[in-house]
Residue frames as a rotation matrix with the C-alpha (Angstrom) as fourth column:
MET 1
-0.447 0.719 -0.533 37.74
0.684 -0.110 -0.721 83.18
-0.577 -0.686 -0.442 38.66
ARG 2
0.109 0.575 0.811 35.12
0.904 -0.396 0.159 85.40
0.413 0.716 -0.563 37.17
ILE 3
-0.468 -0.379 0.799 35.11
0.229 -0.925 -0.304 89.20
0.854 0.041 0.519 37.48
GLY 4
0.516 0.744 0.425 32.47
-0.317 -0.294 0.901 89.17
0.796 -0.600 0.084 40.29
GLU 5
0.794 -0.275 -0.543 34.67
0.578 0.619 0.532 86.98
0.189 -0.736 0.650 42.49
LEU 6
-0.296 -0.943 0.154 37.74
0.861 -0.333 -0.385 89.20
0.414 0.019 0.910 41.90
ALA 7
-0.138 0.339 0.931 35.59
-0.106 -0.939 0.326 92.26
0.985 -0.054 0.165 42.63
ARG 8
0.816 0.578 -0.008 34.43
-0.096 0.149 0.984 90.72
0.570 -0.802 0.178 45.87
LEU 9
0.571 -0.659 -0.490 37.88
0.812 0.542 0.219 89.66
0.121 -0.522 0.844 47.03
THR 10
-0.514 -0.836 0.193 39.49
0.815 -0.546 -0.195 92.98
0.268 0.057 0.962 46.31
GLU 11
0.104 0.676 -0.729 36.46
0.719 -0.557 -0.415 95.19
-0.687 -0.482 -0.544 47.16
THR 12
-0.756 -0.384 -0.530 36.86
-0.132 -0.704 0.698 96.73
-0.642 0.598 0.481 43.67
PRO 13
0.273 0.942 -0.193 33.92
-0.404 -0.070 -0.912 97.45
-0.873 0.327 0.361 41.40
PRO 14
0.248 -0.164 0.955 33.85
0.668 0.743 -0.046 95.33
-0.702 0.649 0.293 38.24
ARG 15
0.946 0.130 0.297 33.94
0.312 -0.617 -0.723 98.48
0.089 0.776 -0.624 36.14
LEU 16
0.629 -0.777 0.035 37.24
-0.716 -0.561 0.416 99.39
-0.303 -0.286 -0.909 37.73
LEU 17
0.071 -0.573 0.817 38.62
0.029 0.820 0.572 95.98
-0.997 -0.017 0.075 37.05
ARG 18
0.602 0.189 0.776 37.64
0.764 0.147 -0.628 96.45
-0.232 0.971 -0.056 33.32
TYR 19
0.961 -0.276 0.033 39.35
-0.251 -0.914 -0.320 99.84
0.118 0.299 -0.947 33.38
TYR 20
0.317 -0.896 0.309 42.55
-0.549 0.092 0.831 98.32
-0.773 -0.433 -0.463 34.86
GLU 21
0.158 -0.204 0.966 42.45
0.623 0.780 0.063 95.86
-0.766 0.592 0.250 31.98
GLU 22
0.846 0.218 0.486 41.92
0.528 -0.461 -0.713 98.64
0.069 0.860 -0.505 29.44
GLN 23
0.790 -0.610 0.064 44.94
-0.613 -0.783 0.103 100.53
-0.013 -0.121 -0.993 30.89
GLY 24
0.385 -0.659 -0.646 47.08
-0.192 0.628 -0.755 97.35
0.903 0.415 0.116 30.63
LEU 25
-0.105 -0.390 0.915 47.41
-0.963 -0.188 -0.191 97.00
0.247 -0.901 -0.356 34.44
ILE 26
-0.250 0.065 0.966 45.97
-0.399 0.902 -0.164 93.52
-0.882 -0.426 -0.200 34.57
ASN 27
-0.463 0.066 -0.884 45.56
-0.864 0.188 0.466 90.88
0.197 0.980 -0.030 31.82
PRO 28
-0.024 0.503 0.864 42.86
-0.494 0.745 -0.448 88.26
-0.869 -0.438 0.231 32.33
THR 29
-0.970 -0.201 0.139 42.55
0.002 0.559 0.829 85.42
-0.245 0.804 -0.542 29.93
ARG 30
-0.254 0.914 -0.315 39.36
-0.965 -0.262 0.019 84.83
-0.066 0.309 0.949 27.93
GLN 31
-0.384 0.285 0.878 37.25
-0.081 0.937 -0.339 81.71
-0.920 -0.202 -0.337 28.13
ALA 32
-0.807 0.096 0.582 35.75
0.569 0.389 0.724 80.08
-0.157 0.916 -0.369 25.01
ASN 33
0.117 0.988 0.101 32.53
0.993 -0.118 -0.001 81.95
0.011 0.101 -0.995 25.71
GLY 34
0.050 -0.245 0.968 34.37
0.437 -0.866 -0.242 85.28
0.898 0.435 0.064 25.92
TYR 35
0.962 0.271 -0.017 34.12
0.109 -0.325 0.940 85.70
0.249 -0.906 -0.342 29.69
ARG 36
0.114 -0.940 0.320 37.19
-0.687 -0.307 -0.658 87.00
0.717 -0.145 -0.681 31.43
ASP 37
0.801 -0.058 -0.596 39.04
0.384 0.813 0.438 84.53
0.459 -0.580 0.673 33.60
TYR 38
0.516 -0.545 0.661 41.11
-0.675 -0.734 -0.079 86.06
0.528 -0.405 -0.746 36.44
ASP 39
0.003 -0.634 -0.773 44.02
0.314 0.735 -0.602 84.25
0.950 -0.241 0.201 37.87
ALA 40
0.717 0.323 -0.618 44.14
0.652 0.004 0.758 84.08
0.247 -0.947 -0.207 41.68
GLY 41
-0.252 -0.929 -0.271 47.42
0.957 -0.281 0.073 86.07
-0.143 -0.241 0.960 41.58
LEU 42
-0.410 0.162 0.898 45.57
0.420 -0.840 0.343 89.07
0.810 0.518 0.276 40.29
VAL 43
0.680 0.640 -0.359 43.97
0.607 -0.217 0.764 89.56
0.411 -0.737 -0.536 43.75
ASP 44
0.205 -0.712 -0.671 47.36
0.768 -0.308 0.561 90.79
-0.606 -0.631 0.484 45.08
ARG 45
-0.691 -0.445 0.570 48.03
0.720 -0.497 0.485 92.77
0.067 0.745 0.664 41.81
VAL 46
0.117 0.788 0.605 44.64
0.538 -0.563 0.628 94.59
0.835 0.251 -0.489 42.11
LEU 47
0.797 0.149 -0.585 45.28
0.602 -0.267 0.752 95.41
-0.044 -0.952 -0.303 45.79
GLN 48
-0.224 -0.941 -0.255 48.68
0.788 -0.329 0.520 96.72
-0.573 -0.084 0.815 44.83
ILE 49
-0.527 0.102 0.844 47.15
0.690 -0.527 0.495 98.82
0.495 0.844 0.207 42.06
ARG 50
0.542 0.837 0.073 44.56
0.553 -0.421 0.719 100.22
0.633 -0.349 -0.691 44.38
GLY 51
0.493 -0.467 -0.734 47.20
0.724 -0.249 0.644 101.10
-0.483 -0.849 0.216 46.96
LEU 52
-0.598 -0.785 0.161 49.24
0.745 -0.471 0.472 102.94
-0.295 0.402 0.867 44.39
LEU 53
-0.272 0.592 0.759 46.19
0.554 -0.549 0.626 104.81
0.787 0.591 -0.179 43.06
GLU 54
0.747 0.558 -0.361 45.22
0.586 -0.295 0.755 105.75
0.315 -0.775 -0.547 46.61
ALA 55
0.100 -0.815 -0.571 48.71
0.799 -0.276 0.534 107.08
-0.593 -0.509 0.623 47.06
GLY 56
0.479 0.248 -0.842 48.05
-0.149 -0.922 -0.356 109.36
-0.865 0.296 -0.405 44.16
LEU 57
-0.657 -0.754 -0.032 50.03
-0.160 0.097 0.982 107.74
-0.737 0.650 -0.184 41.32
PRO 58
0.159 0.706 -0.690 48.43
-0.884 -0.209 -0.417 107.95
-0.439 0.676 0.591 37.89
THR 59
0.762 0.206 0.614 47.78
-0.078 0.971 -0.228 104.73
-0.642 0.126 0.756 36.01
ARG 60
0.873 -0.461 -0.157 50.43
-0.181 -0.007 -0.984 105.64
0.452 0.887 -0.089 33.36
ILE 61
-0.060 -0.891 0.450 53.18
-0.926 -0.119 -0.359 105.63
0.373 -0.438 -0.818 36.08
ILE 62
0.220 0.208 0.953 51.67
-0.717 0.697 0.013 102.51
-0.662 -0.686 0.302 37.71
LYS 63
0.980 0.201 -0.002 51.87
-0.135 0.651 -0.747 100.71
-0.149 0.732 0.665 34.43
GLN 64
0.470 -0.876 -0.110 55.55
-0.453 -0.133 -0.881 101.52
0.757 0.464 -0.460 34.11
ILE 65
-0.315 -0.705 0.635 56.50
-0.890 -0.012 -0.455 100.47
0.329 -0.709 -0.624 37.62
LEU 66
0.657 0.609 0.444 54.34
-0.735 0.650 0.195 97.37
-0.170 -0.454 0.874 38.14
PRO 67
0.740 -0.419 -0.526 56.92
0.085 0.834 -0.545 95.03
0.667 0.359 0.653 36.50
CYS 68
-0.246 -0.902 0.356 59.53
-0.333 -0.266 -0.905 96.52
0.910 -0.341 -0.235 38.90
LEU 69
-0.032 0.342 0.939 57.36
-0.995 -0.101 0.003 95.49
0.096 -0.934 0.343 41.87
ASP 70
0.918 0.328 -0.221 57.48
-0.339 0.941 -0.009 91.83
0.205 0.083 0.975 40.90
LYS 71
0.204 -0.901 0.384 60.36
-0.567 0.211 0.796 89.53
-0.798 -0.380 -0.468 41.66
PRO 72
0.037 -0.815 -0.578 63.07
0.930 -0.184 0.319 89.15
-0.367 -0.549 0.751 40.64
ARG 73
0.782 0.375 -0.497 63.41
0.338 -0.926 -0.168 92.91
-0.524 -0.037 -0.851 40.77
ILE 74
-0.052 -0.962 -0.267 66.98
0.127 -0.272 0.954 93.28
-0.991 0.016 0.136 39.59
ILE 75
-0.353 -0.074 0.933 66.04
0.868 0.347 0.356 92.56
-0.350 0.935 -0.058 35.98
HIS 76
0.451 0.747 0.489 63.84
0.877 -0.473 -0.086 95.56
0.167 0.467 -0.868 35.67
PHE 77
0.460 -0.276 -0.844 66.13
0.449 -0.748 0.489 98.17
-0.766 -0.604 -0.220 37.22
THR 78
-0.635 -0.764 0.114 68.01
0.450 -0.245 0.859 98.67
-0.629 0.596 0.499 33.94
ASP 79
-0.206 0.666 0.717 64.68
0.950 -0.040 0.310 99.83
0.235 0.745 -0.624 32.29
ALA 80
0.422 0.415 -0.806 64.43
0.716 -0.698 0.015 103.06
-0.556 -0.583 -0.592 34.28
THR 81
0.133 -0.300 0.945 64.71
0.761 -0.580 -0.291 106.20
0.635 0.757 0.151 32.20
PRO 82
-0.880 -0.458 -0.129 65.84
0.440 -0.682 -0.584 109.52
0.179 -0.571 0.801 33.66
GLU 83
-0.505 0.768 0.395 62.26
-0.496 -0.632 0.595 110.78
0.706 0.105 0.700 33.17
MET 84
0.375 0.709 -0.597 60.78
0.086 0.615 0.784 107.90
0.923 -0.346 0.170 35.05
ILE 85
-0.273 -0.536 -0.799 63.28
0.898 0.156 -0.412 108.31
0.346 -0.830 0.439 37.95
ALA 86
-0.965 -0.053 0.256 62.44
-0.009 -0.972 -0.235 112.03
0.261 -0.229 0.938 38.15
THR 87
-0.155 0.985 0.080 58.71
-0.488 -0.146 0.860 111.33
0.859 0.094 0.503 38.10
LEU 88
0.368 0.251 -0.895 59.05
0.486 0.769 0.416 108.67
0.793 -0.588 0.161 40.82
GLU 89
-0.680 -0.613 -0.402 61.25
0.687 -0.342 -0.641 110.94
0.256 -0.712 0.654 42.98
GLY 90
-0.814 0.404 0.418 58.55
-0.377 -0.914 0.148 113.61
0.441 -0.037 0.897 42.71
GLU 91
0.256 0.905 -0.339 55.74
-0.277 0.404 0.872 111.17
0.926 -0.130 0.354 43.50
SER 92
0.046 -0.266 -0.963 57.73
0.794 0.595 -0.127 109.86
0.606 -0.759 0.238 46.49
SER 93
-0.940 -0.333 0.076 58.32
0.243 -0.809 -0.536 113.36
0.240 -0.485 0.841 47.80
ARG 94
-0.458 0.842 0.286 54.59
-0.627 -0.534 0.567 114.14
0.630 0.080 0.773 47.41
MET 95
0.298 0.498 -0.815 53.69
0.174 0.811 0.559 110.92
0.939 -0.308 0.155 49.25
THR 96
-0.489 -0.581 -0.651 56.01
0.774 0.056 -0.631 111.80
0.403 -0.812 0.422 52.09
GLY 97
-0.915 0.167 0.366 54.17
-0.257 -0.943 -0.213 115.12
0.310 -0.290 0.906 52.45
ARG 98
0.002 0.989 -0.146 50.86
-0.562 0.122 0.818 113.43
0.827 0.080 0.556 52.47
ILE 99
0.067 -0.126 -0.990 52.09
0.585 0.809 -0.063 110.86
0.809 -0.574 0.128 55.08
ALA 100
-0.884 -0.433 -0.178 53.27
0.403 -0.508 -0.761 113.70
0.239 -0.745 0.624 57.32
CYS 101
-0.617 0.707 0.346 49.88
-0.645 -0.706 0.293 115.36
0.452 -0.042 0.891 57.01
LEU 102
0.326 0.739 -0.589 48.04
-0.204 0.664 0.720 112.16
0.923 -0.114 0.367 57.85
ILE 103
-0.290 -0.478 -0.829 50.31
0.746 0.429 -0.509 111.60
0.599 -0.766 0.233 60.86
ARG 104
-0.955 -0.048 0.294 49.54
-0.088 -0.898 -0.432 115.13
0.285 -0.438 0.853 62.07
ASN 105
-0.231 0.973 0.024 45.82
-0.734 -0.191 0.652 114.55
0.638 0.133 0.758 61.69
ARG 106
0.222 0.240 -0.945 45.95
0.232 0.929 0.290 111.19
0.947 -0.283 0.151 63.36
ASP 107
-0.628 -0.569 -0.531 47.87
0.654 -0.016 -0.757 112.59
0.422 -0.823 0.382 66.32
ALA 108
-0.824 0.430 0.369 45.38
-0.485 -0.872 -0.065 115.46
0.294 -0.232 0.927 66.65
ILE 109
0.163 0.944 -0.289 42.46
-0.526 0.330 0.783 113.01
0.834 0.024 0.551 66.68
GLU 110
0.041 -0.222 -0.974 44.22
0.555 0.816 -0.162 110.82
0.831 -0.534 0.157 69.23
GLU 111
-0.926 -0.374 -0.057 44.89
0.274 -0.559 -0.783 113.82
0.261 -0.740 0.620 71.45
TYR 112
-0.459 0.832 0.310 41.21
-0.747 -0.551 0.372 114.91
0.481 -0.061 0.875 71.21
LEU 113
0.307 0.573 -0.760 40.05
-0.098 0.813 0.573 111.38
0.947 -0.102 0.306 72.11
THR 114
-0.411 -0.575 -0.707 42.35
0.632 0.379 -0.676 111.26
0.657 -0.725 0.208 75.06
VAL 115
-0.966 0.048 0.254 41.02
-0.174 -0.847 -0.503 114.49
0.191 -0.530 0.826 76.37
VAL 116
-0.158 0.987 -0.027 37.37
-0.776 -0.107 0.621 113.58
0.610 0.119 0.783 75.76
LYS 117
0.220 0.156 -0.963 37.80
0.202 0.958 0.201 110.19
0.954 -0.239 0.179 77.41
SER 118
-0.732 -0.497 -0.466 39.43
0.546 -0.020 -0.837 111.65
0.407 -0.868 0.286 80.52
LEU 119
-0.822 0.464 0.331 36.44
-0.546 -0.809 -0.220 113.97
0.165 -0.361 0.918 80.95
ALA 120
-0.049 0.846 -0.531 33.90
-0.470 0.450 0.759 111.12
0.881 0.287 0.375 80.68
């Protein structure tokens, strides 16, 4: 598929898809005319990348862990360095804090809505 189709399917601007390619996160093939050709499997990969970016992981970490998120996973576990493990533990802890904050905010909004609706 062409870049516009992948952009539409993943709701990702084409410039970000080119950036992901530049960072080595996705690897489209090239047609004879030089156009990028994106495999349908890249839809899930782009969505996965976006989720990891939204969680706050930098692209350098995402590039390291993407192969670990594919199957079979056991093959890639031996590649983990102590630095990567420490970084991922820190990122996981930071995400846990963000999740807790989001839950508190969601609960506060739900409580507010319950009160407002009961008064209506």
